[in-house]
C-alpha positions, 0 to 999 in steps of 0.5 A, a space after each residue: 520179843 514182840 514190841 508195840 508202838 504207839 503214834 500219834 498223841 499230842 496237844 489239842 484244844 479241847 473240842 477237836 481230835 487226835 488220831 492214835 496209832 499201834 503196831 506190832 513189831 512184828 507182822 503178827 496183828 491178827 493173832 492179837 486183841 486189842 486195846 488202849 488204856 489211860 493214865 492221868 496224873 495222880 490217877 490209875 490206868 483205865 481203860 478206854 476201848 478194846 477190839 477183838 482179834 476179826 475186827 468183829 467185836 468193839 467196847 468203850 468205855 462209857 465216858 468214850 463212846 460216842 466220842 471214840 472209835 477203835 479200830 484194826 486193818 490186819 493186811 496194814 498190822 495197826 491198830 487205830 483209837 480216833 479220838 473225836 470230840 476232845 475233852 480237858 478229863 482226856 488229856 492222859 499217856 495213853 498204851 495201846 494193850 494186845 492180848 494173844 488170843 486164848 491166851 493171858 499174856 499181854 503187851 503194853 506199849 511205850 505209852 504215848 501222850 494226849 494232852 487237850 486244852 480248855 
């Protein structure tokens, strides 16, 4: 069974930057469309960004466009979410998500906390 390992969360001041990383437990990244979602306290989990298996297509939530960048390196088996100009409202648990290309089944990471102080 494939698992996703996330890293890079932490505490940062508003205006600062953080980089989140996600890696599958097996070297299969090229078979997965990847994404990041987040869930703030008392709120539903929401979409942040996705990137297709080749890296040729990305999508972002309006709230993070121009500030966050999702990228992937299939050779290194890693997906990255670079978060710049962070705001207190970006505070949430961030989850890595993977979908097998052409299928509906998906995998979730355990989540990593991002806290932005004002």
